[in-house]
All heavy atoms as TSV, in Angstrom:
chain	resi	resn	atom	element	x	y	z
A	1	MET	N	N	16.066	-11.515	-66.339
A	1	MET	CA	C	16.274	-11.289	-64.876
A	1	MET	C	C	16.672	-9.883	-64.637
A	1	MET	O	O	17.546	-9.362	-65.314
A	1	MET	CB	C	17.229	-12.333	-64.427
A	1	MET	CG	C	17.438	-12.267	-62.982
A	1	MET	SD	S	18.292	-13.520	-62.102
A	1	MET	CE	C	19.996	-12.974	-62.395
A	2	ASN	N	N	16.063	-9.414	-63.682
A	2	ASN	CA	C	16.473	-8.026	-63.155
A	2	ASN	C	C	17.360	-8.181	-61.979
A	2	ASN	O	O	16.945	-8.684	-60.941
A	2	ASN	CB	C	15.186	-7.147	-62.878
A	2	ASN	CG	C	15.449	-5.791	-62.385
A	2	ASN	OD1	O	16.612	-5.557	-61.953
A	2	ASN	ND2	N	14.523	-4.977	-62.501
A	3	ALA	N	N	18.552	-7.795	-62.173
A	3	ALA	CA	C	19.623	-8.061	-61.118
A	3	ALA	C	C	19.198	-7.252	-59.798
A	3	ALA	O	O	19.776	-7.484	-58.812
A	3	ALA	CB	C	20.971	-7.663	-61.580
A	4	GLN	N	N	18.371	-6.253	-59.927
A	4	GLN	CA	C	17.999	-5.402	-58.722
A	4	GLN	C	C	16.994	-6.138	-57.958
A	4	GLN	O	O	16.712	-5.642	-56.862
A	4	GLN	CB	C	17.434	-4.011	-59.265
A	4	GLN	CG	C	18.388	-3.413	-60.095
A	4	GLN	CD	C	19.179	-2.327	-59.465
A	4	GLN	OE1	O	18.468	-1.456	-58.831
A	4	GLN	NE2	N	20.415	-2.319	-59.436
A	5	LYS	N	N	16.185	-7.092	-58.470
A	5	LYS	CA	C	15.119	-7.789	-57.785
A	5	LYS	C	C	15.495	-9.100	-57.269
A	5	LYS	O	O	16.209	-9.843	-57.994
A	5	LYS	CB	C	13.963	-7.919	-58.736
A	5	LYS	CG	C	13.191	-6.720	-59.088
A	5	LYS	CD	C	12.071	-7.054	-60.017
A	5	LYS	CE	C	11.495	-5.833	-60.473
A	5	LYS	NZ	N	10.481	-6.054	-61.639
A	6	THR	N	N	15.015	-9.495	-56.140
A	6	THR	CA	C	15.282	-10.774	-55.571
A	6	THR	C	C	14.164	-11.783	-56.234
A	6	THR	O	O	13.221	-11.316	-56.721
A	6	THR	CB	C	15.170	-10.929	-54.031
A	6	THR	OG1	O	13.825	-10.571	-53.686
A	6	THR	CG2	C	16.036	-9.983	-53.410
A	7	ALA	N	N	14.438	-13.072	-56.029
A	7	ALA	CA	C	13.488	-13.980	-56.458
A	7	ALA	C	C	12.244	-13.859	-55.813
A	7	ALA	O	O	11.148	-13.912	-56.457
A	7	ALA	CB	C	14.106	-15.382	-56.378
A	8	LEU	N	N	12.245	-13.505	-54.544
A	8	LEU	CA	C	11.078	-13.313	-53.773
A	8	LEU	C	C	10.258	-12.135	-54.303
A	8	LEU	O	O	8.954	-12.271	-54.352
A	8	LEU	CB	C	11.361	-13.154	-52.270
A	8	LEU	CG	C	10.345	-13.194	-51.266
A	8	LEU	CD1	C	9.421	-14.481	-51.415
A	8	LEU	CD2	C	10.837	-13.000	-49.878
A	9	GLU	N	N	10.865	-11.002	-54.572
A	9	GLU	CA	C	10.144	-9.918	-55.000
A	9	GLU	C	C	9.558	-10.274	-56.439
A	9	GLU	O	O	8.345	-9.850	-56.642
A	9	GLU	CB	C	11.040	-8.702	-55.251
A	9	GLU	CG	C	11.610	-8.089	-53.963
A	9	GLU	CD	C	12.740	-7.050	-54.195
A	9	GLU	OE1	O	13.607	-7.360	-54.914
A	9	GLU	OE2	O	12.678	-5.935	-53.562
A	10	ARG	N	N	10.194	-10.891	-57.295
A	10	ARG	CA	C	9.770	-11.305	-58.560
A	10	ARG	C	C	8.563	-12.284	-58.474
A	10	ARG	O	O	7.544	-12.048	-59.159
A	10	ARG	CB	C	10.803	-11.787	-59.450
A	10	ARG	CG	C	10.388	-12.118	-60.811
A	10	ARG	CD	C	9.871	-10.897	-61.662
A	10	ARG	NE	N	9.394	-11.293	-62.913
A	10	ARG	CZ	C	8.219	-10.971	-63.398
A	10	ARG	NH1	N	7.448	-10.036	-62.857
A	10	ARG	NH2	N	7.757	-11.370	-64.617
A	11	ALA	N	N	8.653	-13.205	-57.432
A	11	ALA	CA	C	7.525	-14.134	-57.243
A	11	ALA	C	C	6.285	-13.338	-56.887
A	11	ALA	O	O	5.157	-13.815	-57.441
A	11	ALA	CB	C	7.853	-15.065	-56.158
A	12	PHE	N	N	6.379	-12.403	-56.104
A	12	PHE	CA	C	5.116	-11.561	-55.675
A	12	PHE	C	C	4.561	-10.865	-56.973
A	12	PHE	O	O	3.391	-10.773	-57.270
A	12	PHE	CB	C	5.347	-10.630	-54.612
A	12	PHE	CG	C	5.295	-11.241	-53.262
A	12	PHE	CD1	C	6.317	-11.829	-52.627
A	12	PHE	CD2	C	4.017	-11.367	-52.612
A	12	PHE	CE1	C	6.084	-12.612	-51.500
A	12	PHE	CE2	C	3.894	-12.109	-51.348
A	12	PHE	CZ	C	5.012	-12.542	-50.781
A	13	GLU	N	N	5.484	-10.412	-57.798
A	13	GLU	CA	C	5.054	-9.662	-59.081
A	13	GLU	C	C	4.256	-10.613	-59.969
A	13	GLU	O	O	3.353	-10.298	-60.509
A	13	GLU	CB	C	6.257	-9.018	-59.762
A	13	GLU	CG	C	6.844	-7.915	-59.144
A	13	GLU	CD	C	8.082	-7.308	-59.937
A	13	GLU	OE1	O	8.554	-8.078	-60.881
A	13	GLU	OE2	O	8.595	-6.112	-59.578
A	14	ILE	N	N	4.917	-11.819	-60.172
A	14	ILE	CA	C	4.231	-12.774	-61.089
A	14	ILE	C	C	2.951	-13.176	-60.462
A	14	ILE	O	O	2.018	-13.304	-61.140
A	14	ILE	CB	C	5.194	-14.096	-61.006
A	14	ILE	CG1	C	6.492	-13.776	-61.828
A	14	ILE	CG2	C	4.568	-15.241	-61.761
A	14	ILE	CD1	C	7.666	-14.756	-61.651
A	15	ALA	N	N	2.823	-13.428	-59.101
A	15	ALA	CA	C	1.591	-13.849	-58.546
A	15	ALA	C	C	0.475	-12.716	-58.868
A	15	ALA	O	O	-0.685	-13.055	-59.155
A	15	ALA	CB	C	1.691	-14.027	-57.037
A	16	ARG	N	N	0.873	-11.373	-58.718
A	16	ARG	CA	C	-0.029	-10.367	-58.990
A	16	ARG	C	C	-0.489	-10.271	-60.285
A	16	ARG	O	O	-1.473	-9.570	-60.572
A	16	ARG	CB	C	0.530	-9.065	-58.457
A	16	ARG	CG	C	0.639	-8.833	-56.983
A	16	ARG	CD	C	1.101	-7.471	-56.529
A	16	ARG	NE	N	1.685	-7.575	-55.136
A	16	ARG	CZ	C	2.961	-7.535	-55.016
A	16	ARG	NH1	N	3.926	-7.371	-55.896
A	16	ARG	NH2	N	3.433	-7.587	-53.736
A	17	GLN	N	N	0.241	-10.774	-61.306
A	17	GLN	CA	C	-0.176	-10.642	-62.702
A	17	GLN	C	C	-1.331	-11.610	-62.973
A	17	GLN	O	O	-2.002	-11.338	-63.961
A	17	GLN	CB	C	1.005	-11.157	-63.571
A	17	GLN	CG	C	2.120	-10.175	-63.585
A	17	GLN	CD	C	3.403	-10.568	-64.330
A	17	GLN	OE1	O	3.435	-11.785	-64.610
A	17	GLN	NE2	N	4.437	-9.804	-64.486
A	18	GLY	N	N	-1.686	-12.570	-62.160
A	18	GLY	CA	C	-2.778	-13.459	-62.343
A	18	GLY	C	C	-2.665	-14.424	-63.454
A	18	GLY	O	O	-3.723	-14.976	-63.823
A	19	ARG	N	N	-1.531	-14.762	-64.027
A	19	ARG	CA	C	-1.325	-15.677	-65.005
A	19	ARG	C	C	-0.968	-17.036	-64.496
A	19	ARG	O	O	-1.060	-17.938	-65.322
A	19	ARG	CB	C	-0.450	-15.178	-66.137
A	19	ARG	CG	C	-0.991	-13.913	-66.756
A	19	ARG	CD	C	-0.100	-13.618	-68.055
A	19	ARG	NE	N	1.333	-13.266	-67.547
A	19	ARG	CZ	C	1.910	-12.106	-67.796
A	19	ARG	NH1	N	1.367	-11.229	-68.491
A	19	ARG	NH2	N	3.134	-11.971	-67.335
A	20	CYS	N	N	-0.617	-17.147	-63.247
A	20	CYS	CA	C	-0.237	-18.428	-62.701
A	20	CYS	C	C	-1.226	-19.053	-61.864
A	20	CYS	O	O	-2.011	-18.274	-61.087
A	20	CYS	CB	C	1.076	-18.291	-61.865
A	20	CYS	SG	S	2.504	-17.768	-62.897
A	21	ALA	N	N	-1.388	-20.388	-61.902
A	21	ALA	CA	C	-2.394	-20.993	-61.119
A	21	ALA	C	C	-2.030	-21.279	-59.777
A	21	ALA	O	O	-2.888	-21.583	-58.926
A	21	ALA	CB	C	-2.832	-22.375	-61.825
A	22	GLY	N	N	-0.749	-21.378	-59.480
A	22	GLY	CA	C	-0.318	-21.798	-58.162
A	22	GLY	C	C	1.330	-21.591	-58.015
A	22	GLY	O	O	1.918	-21.083	-58.849
A	23	ILE	N	N	1.777	-22.171	-56.994
A	23	ILE	CA	C	3.170	-21.864	-56.496
A	23	ILE	C	C	4.151	-22.616	-57.648
A	23	ILE	O	O	5.128	-22.104	-57.982
A	23	ILE	CB	C	3.471	-22.431	-55.176
A	23	ILE	CG1	C	4.871	-22.056	-54.734
A	23	ILE	CG2	C	3.405	-23.928	-55.094
A	23	ILE	CD1	C	5.123	-20.482	-54.451
A	24	GLU	N	N	3.731	-23.734	-58.102
A	24	GLU	CA	C	4.474	-24.458	-59.179
A	24	GLU	C	C	4.662	-23.618	-60.351
A	24	GLU	O	O	5.728	-23.577	-61.002
A	24	GLU	CB	C	4.082	-25.838	-59.430
A	24	GLU	CG	C	4.236	-26.829	-58.203
A	24	GLU	CD	C	5.712	-26.885	-57.712
A	24	GLU	OE1	O	6.671	-26.904	-58.569
A	24	GLU	OE2	O	5.874	-26.838	-56.522
A	25	ASP	N	N	3.611	-23.028	-60.829
A	25	ASP	CA	C	3.677	-22.088	-62.061
A	25	ASP	C	C	4.587	-21.013	-61.782
A	25	ASP	O	O	5.255	-20.510	-62.717
A	25	ASP	CB	C	2.207	-21.638	-62.310
A	25	ASP	CG	C	1.356	-22.778	-62.974
A	25	ASP	OD1	O	1.987	-23.745	-63.350
A	25	ASP	OD2	O	0.167	-22.356	-63.028
A	26	ILE	N	N	4.482	-20.431	-60.532
A	26	ILE	CA	C	5.434	-19.255	-60.176
A	26	ILE	C	C	6.811	-19.757	-60.230
A	26	ILE	O	O	7.634	-18.913	-60.733
A	26	ILE	CB	C	4.951	-18.760	-58.831
A	26	ILE	CG1	C	3.481	-18.120	-58.920
A	26	ILE	CG2	C	6.016	-17.668	-58.318
A	26	ILE	CD1	C	2.942	-17.686	-57.561
A	27	ARG	N	N	7.052	-20.793	-59.593
A	27	ARG	CA	C	8.460	-21.393	-59.649
A	27	ARG	C	C	9.089	-21.613	-60.914
A	27	ARG	O	O	10.162	-21.323	-61.369
A	27	ARG	CB	C	8.558	-22.684	-58.782
A	27	ARG	CG	C	8.445	-22.458	-57.418
A	27	ARG	CD	C	8.649	-23.717	-56.543
A	27	ARG	NE	N	8.808	-23.467	-55.193
A	27	ARG	CZ	C	8.078	-24.068	-54.210
A	27	ARG	NH1	N	7.255	-25.125	-54.682
A	27	ARG	NH2	N	8.089	-23.782	-52.960
A	28	ARG	N	N	8.207	-22.179	-61.784
A	28	ARG	CA	C	8.507	-22.422	-63.263
A	28	ARG	C	C	8.907	-21.084	-63.975
A	28	ARG	O	O	9.909	-20.973	-64.714
A	28	ARG	CB	C	7.483	-23.224	-64.056
A	28	ARG	CG	C	7.594	-24.593	-63.936
A	28	ARG	CD	C	6.722	-25.319	-64.885
A	28	ARG	NE	N	5.254	-25.213	-64.526
A	28	ARG	CZ	C	4.638	-25.913	-63.642
A	28	ARG	NH1	N	5.288	-26.988	-62.911
A	28	ARG	NH2	N	3.316	-25.726	-63.433
A	29	GLN	N	N	7.991	-20.153	-63.863
A	29	GLN	CA	C	8.247	-18.806	-64.397
A	29	GLN	C	C	9.615	-18.193	-63.932
A	29	GLN	O	O	10.280	-17.609	-64.722
A	29	GLN	CB	C	7.056	-17.804	-64.129
A	29	GLN	CG	C	7.219	-16.418	-64.719
A	29	GLN	CD	C	7.297	-16.494	-66.331
A	29	GLN	OE1	O	6.746	-17.354	-66.906
A	29	GLN	NE2	N	8.038	-15.745	-66.848
A	30	LEU	N	N	9.822	-18.198	-62.653
A	30	LEU	CA	C	11.083	-17.831	-62.015
A	30	LEU	C	C	12.226	-18.426	-62.762
A	30	LEU	O	O	13.205	-17.770	-63.022
A	30	LEU	CB	C	11.124	-17.883	-60.569
A	30	LEU	CG	C	10.267	-17.069	-59.808
A	30	LEU	CD1	C	10.227	-17.331	-58.303
A	30	LEU	CD2	C	10.776	-15.604	-59.832
A	31	GLY	N	N	12.221	-19.818	-62.918
A	31	GLY	CA	C	13.274	-20.470	-63.546
A	31	GLY	C	C	13.501	-20.000	-64.894
A	31	GLY	O	O	14.546	-19.964	-65.382
A	32	ARG	N	N	12.331	-19.875	-65.759
A	32	ARG	CA	C	12.493	-19.384	-66.989
A	32	ARG	C	C	13.236	-18.039	-67.062
A	32	ARG	O	O	13.800	-17.766	-68.096
A	32	ARG	CB	C	11.125	-19.381	-67.858
A	32	ARG	CG	C	10.606	-20.642	-68.197
A	32	ARG	CD	C	9.329	-20.490	-69.042
A	32	ARG	NE	N	8.253	-19.994	-68.294
A	32	ARG	CZ	C	7.245	-20.734	-67.783
A	32	ARG	NH1	N	7.416	-21.995	-67.695
A	32	ARG	NH2	N	6.252	-20.143	-67.151
A	33	GLU	N	N	12.975	-17.245	-66.089
A	33	GLU	CA	C	13.478	-15.857	-66.010
A	33	GLU	C	C	14.983	-15.797	-65.504
A	33	GLU	O	O	15.626	-14.766	-65.379
A	33	GLU	CB	C	12.738	-14.944	-65.307
A	33	GLU	CG	C	11.285	-14.724	-66.024
A	33	GLU	CD	C	10.417	-13.707	-65.185
A	33	GLU	OE1	O	10.949	-13.074	-64.390
A	33	GLU	OE2	O	9.193	-13.711	-65.462
A	34	GLY	N	N	15.487	-17.048	-64.946
A	34	GLY	CA	C	16.833	-17.167	-64.591
A	34	GLY	C	C	16.957	-16.851	-63.141
A	34	GLY	O	O	18.064	-16.793	-62.544
A	35	TYR	N	N	15.885	-16.833	-62.323
A	35	TYR	CA	C	15.937	-16.588	-60.862
A	35	TYR	C	C	16.150	-17.952	-60.234
A	35	TYR	O	O	15.588	-19.018	-60.588
A	35	TYR	CB	C	14.641	-15.977	-60.317
A	35	TYR	CG	C	14.507	-14.542	-60.651
A	35	TYR	CD1	C	13.819	-14.101	-61.800
A	35	TYR	CD2	C	15.079	-13.567	-59.824
A	35	TYR	CE1	C	13.713	-12.743	-62.097
A	35	TYR	CE2	C	14.969	-12.260	-60.156
A	35	TYR	CZ	C	14.127	-11.799	-61.284
A	35	TYR	OH	O	14.066	-10.415	-61.458
A	36	ASN	N	N	16.942	-17.902	-58.985
A	36	ASN	CA	C	16.992	-18.988	-58.183
A	36	ASN	C	C	15.772	-19.182	-57.224
A	36	ASN	O	O	15.455	-18.178	-56.670
A	36	ASN	CB	C	18.300	-18.845	-57.334
A	36	ASN	CG	C	18.658	-20.058	-56.530
A	36	ASN	OD1	O	17.795	-20.757	-56.093
A	36	ASN	ND2	N	19.919	-20.312	-56.297
A	37	GLN	N	N	15.258	-20.317	-57.084
A	37	GLN	CA	C	13.958	-20.476	-56.488
A	37	GLN	C	C	14.267	-20.853	-54.885
A	37	GLN	O	O	13.246	-21.101	-54.274
A	37	GLN	CB	C	13.193	-21.495	-57.093
A	37	GLN	CG	C	13.006	-21.169	-58.534
A	37	GLN	CD	C	12.589	-22.371	-59.461
A	37	GLN	OE1	O	12.179	-23.334	-58.951
A	37	GLN	NE2	N	13.020	-22.258	-60.749
A	38	ARG	N	N	15.405	-20.785	-54.489
A	38	ARG	CA	C	15.738	-21.230	-53.108
A	38	ARG	C	C	15.002	-20.417	-52.020
A	38	ARG	O	O	14.766	-20.899	-50.952
A	38	ARG	CB	C	17.222	-21.197	-52.761
A	38	ARG	CG	C	18.006	-22.379	-53.457
A	38	ARG	CD	C	19.286	-22.265	-53.075
A	38	ARG	NE	N	20.084	-23.066	-54.084
A	38	ARG	CZ	C	21.413	-22.877	-54.439
A	38	ARG	NH1	N	21.957	-22.009	-53.656
A	38	ARG	NH2	N	22.039	-23.466	-55.305
A	39	GLN	N	N	14.537	-19.082	-52.338
A	39	GLN	CA	C	13.952	-18.144	-51.504
A	39	GLN	C	C	12.648	-18.738	-51.268
A	39	GLN	O	O	11.809	-18.284	-50.323
A	39	GLN	CB	C	14.081	-16.745	-51.921
A	39	GLN	CG	C	15.385	-16.173	-51.912
A	39	GLN	CD	C	15.344	-14.769	-52.179
A	39	GLN	OE1	O	14.424	-14.231	-52.834
A	39	GLN	NE2	N	16.388	-14.131	-52.024
A	40	LEU	N	N	11.961	-19.435	-52.176
A	40	LEU	CA	C	10.553	-19.766	-52.128
A	40	LEU	C	C	10.355	-21.019	-51.305
A	40	LEU	O	O	10.041	-22.067	-51.745
A	40	LEU	CB	C	9.847	-19.923	-53.507
A	40	LEU	CG	C	10.048	-18.732	-54.404
A	40	LEU	CD1	C	9.412	-18.999	-55.792
A	40	LEU	CD2	C	9.205	-17.503	-53.745
A	41	ILE	N	N	10.543	-20.876	-50.070
A	41	ILE	CA	C	10.358	-22.101	-49.068
A	41	ILE	C	C	9.315	-21.701	-47.987
A	41	ILE	O	O	9.257	-20.563	-47.530
A	41	ILE	CB	C	11.757	-22.396	-48.495
A	41	ILE	CG1	C	12.714	-22.722	-49.443
A	41	ILE	CG2	C	11.540	-23.388	-47.512
A	41	ILE	CD1	C	14.193	-22.894	-48.996
A	42	GLY	N	N	8.599	-22.701	-47.690
A	42	GLY	CA	C	7.660	-22.520	-46.634
A	42	GLY	C	C	6.197	-22.597	-47.032
A	42	GLY	O	O	5.883	-22.038	-48.062
A	43	ARG	N	N	5.413	-23.240	-46.217
A	43	ARG	CA	C	3.968	-23.324	-46.460
A	43	ARG	C	C	3.380	-22.036	-46.330
A	43	ARG	O	O	2.428	-21.761	-47.252
A	43	ARG	CB	C	3.360	-24.335	-45.485
A	43	ARG	CG	C	2.323	-25.048	-46.055
A	43	ARG	CD	C	1.775	-26.173	-45.084
A	43	ARG	NE	N	2.848	-27.075	-44.866
A	43	ARG	CZ	C	2.911	-28.026	-43.959
A	43	ARG	NH1	N	1.982	-28.049	-42.983
A	43	ARG	NH2	N	3.941	-28.917	-43.942
A	44	ALA	N	N	3.567	-21.195	-45.411
A	44	ALA	CA	C	2.948	-19.851	-45.335
A	44	ALA	C	C	3.161	-18.979	-46.617
A	44	ALA	O	O	2.168	-18.364	-47.099
A	44	ALA	CB	C	3.395	-19.140	-44.093
A	45	LEU	N	N	4.392	-18.974	-47.030
A	45	LEU	CA	C	4.743	-18.170	-48.225
A	45	LEU	C	C	3.997	-18.794	-49.482
A	45	LEU	O	O	3.438	-17.953	-50.238
A	45	LEU	CB	C	6.168	-18.194	-48.478
A	45	LEU	CG	C	6.673	-17.435	-49.795
A	45	LEU	CD1	C	6.303	-16.139	-49.776
A	45	LEU	CD2	C	8.242	-17.605	-49.953
A	46	ALA	N	N	4.033	-20.039	-49.599
A	46	ALA	CA	C	3.202	-20.627	-50.705
A	46	ALA	C	C	1.771	-20.304	-50.678
A	46	ALA	O	O	1.166	-20.021	-51.717
A	46	ALA	CB	C	3.472	-22.282	-50.721
A	47	ARG	N	N	1.159	-20.359	-49.555
A	47	ARG	CA	C	-0.184	-20.063	-49.328
A	47	ARG	C	C	-0.495	-18.612	-49.793
A	47	ARG	O	O	-1.381	-18.213	-50.359
A	47	ARG	CB	C	-0.702	-20.316	-47.934
A	47	ARG	CG	C	-1.079	-21.649	-47.815
A	47	ARG	CD	C	-1.960	-21.816	-46.468
A	47	ARG	NE	N	-1.133	-21.446	-45.231
A	47	ARG	CZ	C	-0.542	-22.398	-44.434
A	47	ARG	NH1	N	-0.728	-23.646	-44.643
A	47	ARG	NH2	N	0.155	-21.956	-43.486
A	48	GLN	N	N	0.403	-17.743	-49.226
A	48	GLN	CA	C	0.273	-16.294	-49.553
A	48	GLN	C	C	0.393	-16.021	-51.098
A	48	GLN	O	O	-0.512	-15.293	-51.608
A	48	GLN	CB	C	1.388	-15.522	-48.883
A	48	GLN	CG	C	1.260	-14.024	-48.932
A	48	GLN	CD	C	2.263	-13.297	-48.073
A	48	GLN	OE1	O	3.287	-13.916	-47.612
A	48	GLN	NE2	N	2.154	-11.905	-47.915
A	49	LEU	N	N	1.370	-16.569	-51.653
A	49	LEU	CA	C	1.560	-16.242	-53.207
A	49	LEU	C	C	0.276	-16.927	-53.930
A	49	LEU	O	O	-0.127	-16.318	-54.860
A	49	LEU	CB	C	2.884	-16.996	-53.619
A	49	LEU	CG	C	3.976	-16.258	-53.283
A	49	LEU	CD1	C	5.335	-17.020	-53.539
A	49	LEU	CD2	C	4.189	-14.893	-53.904
A	50	CYS	N	N	-0.130	-18.077	-53.528
A	50	CYS	CA	C	-1.286	-18.664	-54.194
A	50	CYS	C	C	-2.564	-17.810	-53.965
A	50	CYS	O	O	-3.431	-17.708	-54.928
A	50	CYS	CB	C	-1.650	-20.133	-53.639
A	50	CYS	SG	S	-0.329	-21.341	-54.215
A	51	ALA	N	N	-2.746	-17.287	-52.795
A	51	ALA	CA	C	-3.950	-16.404	-52.613
A	51	ALA	C	C	-3.711	-15.166	-53.395
A	51	ALA	O	O	-4.822	-14.717	-54.067
A	51	ALA	CB	C	-3.989	-15.939	-51.063
A	52	ILE	N	N	-2.696	-14.619	-53.542
A	52	ILE	CA	C	-2.380	-13.379	-54.453
A	52	ILE	C	C	-2.834	-13.703	-55.840
A	52	ILE	O	O	-3.494	-13.078	-56.574
A	52	ILE	CB	C	-1.078	-12.728	-54.178
A	52	ILE	CG1	C	-0.794	-12.225	-52.847
A	52	ILE	CG2	C	-0.799	-11.790	-55.258
A	52	ILE	CD1	C	0.546	-11.921	-52.407
A	53	ALA	N	N	-2.290	-14.875	-56.340
A	53	ALA	CA	C	-2.492	-15.364	-57.721
A	53	ALA	C	C	-3.816	-15.576	-57.980
A	53	ALA	O	O	-4.485	-15.224	-59.030
A	53	ALA	CB	C	-1.662	-16.440	-58.097
A	54	ARG	N	N	-4.664	-16.269	-57.027
A	54	ARG	CA	C	-5.962	-16.515	-57.099
A	54	ARG	C	C	-6.860	-15.192	-57.185
A	54	ARG	O	O	-7.826	-15.111	-58.125
A	54	ARG	CB	C	-6.482	-17.456	-55.981
A	54	ARG	CG	C	-7.858	-18.049	-56.052
A	54	ARG	CD	C	-8.167	-18.869	-55.027
A	54	ARG	NE	N	-7.665	-18.613	-53.632
A	54	ARG	CZ	C	-6.628	-19.368	-53.118
A	54	ARG	NH1	N	-6.094	-20.308	-53.830
A	54	ARG	NH2	N	-6.274	-19.012	-51.896
A	55	GLU	N	N	-6.565	-14.396	-56.416
A	55	GLU	CA	C	-7.291	-13.030	-56.388
A	55	GLU	C	C	-7.022	-12.292	-57.668
A	55	GLU	O	O	-8.006	-11.680	-58.256
A	55	GLU	CB	C	-6.833	-12.228	-55.229
A	55	GLU	CG	C	-7.672	-10.946	-55.094
A	55	GLU	CD	C	-7.265	-10.085	-53.845
A	55	GLU	OE1	O	-7.067	-10.829	-52.775
A	55	GLU	OE2	O	-7.226	-8.949	-54.000
A	56	ALA	N	N	-5.796	-12.333	-58.209
A	56	ALA	CA	C	-5.578	-11.547	-59.452
A	56	ALA	C	C	-6.263	-12.263	-60.542
A	56	ALA	O	O	-6.695	-11.513	-61.503
A	56	ALA	CB	C	-3.923	-11.486	-59.632
A	57	ARG	N	N	-6.425	-13.512	-60.540
A	57	ARG	CA	C	-7.048	-14.208	-61.670
A	57	ARG	C	C	-8.541	-13.802	-61.596
A	57	ARG	O	O	-9.098	-13.714	-62.717
A	57	ARG	CB	C	-6.853	-15.739	-61.595
A	57	ARG	CG	C	-5.596	-16.152	-62.029
A	57	ARG	CD	C	-5.535	-17.794	-62.271
A	57	ARG	NE	N	-6.129	-18.485	-61.222
A	57	ARG	CZ	C	-5.619	-18.904	-60.037
A	57	ARG	NH1	N	-4.355	-18.558	-59.864
A	57	ARG	NH2	N	-6.310	-19.592	-59.266
A	58	VAL	N	N	-9.147	-13.816	-60.473
A	58	VAL	CA	C	-10.564	-13.368	-60.329
A	58	VAL	C	C	-10.692	-11.901	-60.877
A	58	VAL	O	O	-11.693	-11.693	-61.618
A	58	VAL	CB	C	-10.947	-13.536	-58.818
A	58	VAL	CG1	C	-12.390	-12.897	-58.685
A	58	VAL	CG2	C	-11.027	-14.989	-58.512
A	59	VAL	N	N	-9.897	-11.003	-60.478
A	59	VAL	CA	C	-9.960	-9.696	-60.890
A	59	VAL	C	C	-9.765	-9.596	-62.376
A	59	VAL	O	O	-10.516	-8.753	-63.114
A	59	VAL	CB	C	-8.872	-8.783	-60.117
A	59	VAL	CG1	C	-8.850	-7.426	-60.776
A	59	VAL	CG2	C	-9.307	-8.628	-58.581
A	60	SER	N	N	-8.818	-10.349	-62.957
A	60	SER	CA	C	-8.701	-10.232	-64.487
A	60	SER	C	C	-9.807	-10.805	-65.097
A	60	SER	O	O	-10.211	-10.306	-66.192
A	60	SER	CB	C	-7.342	-10.807	-64.867
A	60	SER	OG	O	-7.442	-12.243	-64.624
A	61	ARG	N	N	-10.580	-11.851	-64.657
A	61	ARG	CA	C	-11.768	-12.354	-65.191
A	61	ARG	C	C	-12.824	-11.238	-65.234
A	61	ARG	O	O	-13.651	-11.153	-66.245
A	61	ARG	CB	C	-12.148	-13.618	-64.642
A	61	ARG	CG	C	-11.470	-14.857	-65.282
A	61	ARG	CD	C	-12.083	-16.115	-64.627
A	61	ARG	NE	N	-10.991	-16.725	-63.982
A	61	ARG	CZ	C	-11.117	-17.342	-62.820
A	61	ARG	NH1	N	-12.241	-17.391	-62.147
A	61	ARG	NH2	N	-10.150	-17.994	-62.205
A	62	GLU	N	N	-12.991	-10.614	-64.110
A	62	GLU	CA	C	-14.002	-9.573	-63.959
A	62	GLU	C	C	-13.777	-8.452	-64.954
A	62	GLU	O	O	-14.792	-7.814	-65.381
A	62	GLU	CB	C	-14.052	-9.065	-62.522
A	62	GLU	CG	C	-14.563	-10.105	-61.637
A	62	GLU	CD	C	-14.459	-9.755	-60.179
A	62	GLU	OE1	O	-13.906	-8.644	-59.793
A	62	GLU	OE2	O	-15.010	-10.467	-59.236
A	63	ASP	N	N	-12.520	-8.095	-65.236
A	63	ASP	CA	C	-12.100	-7.135	-66.044
A	63	ASP	C	C	-12.456	-7.416	-67.577
A	63	ASP	O	O	-12.492	-6.514	-68.376
A	63	ASP	CB	C	-10.716	-6.593	-65.913
A	63	ASP	CG	C	-10.521	-5.875	-64.663
A	63	ASP	OD1	O	-11.495	-5.482	-63.962
A	63	ASP	OD2	O	-9.308	-5.728	-64.185
A	64	ALA	N	N	-12.439	-8.678	-67.903
A	64	ALA	CA	C	-12.511	-9.151	-69.266
A	64	ALA	C	C	-14.001	-8.936	-69.864
A	64	ALA	O	O	-14.870	-8.643	-69.247
A	64	ALA	CB	C	-12.144	-10.634	-69.333
């Protein structure tokens, strides 16, 4: 865990990496890294993170 980053900032980084399938995967990764997941609340935020993760997965497949 990076003490300088919030869980929300780290969630967006994780989503951009393209290794998570959805919000639950992002939450699990945050937990493994020691972040508190209380900031990840709300349907709009979940949709946004999922869309970023989905796009990142598509881009990573195209690069492979």
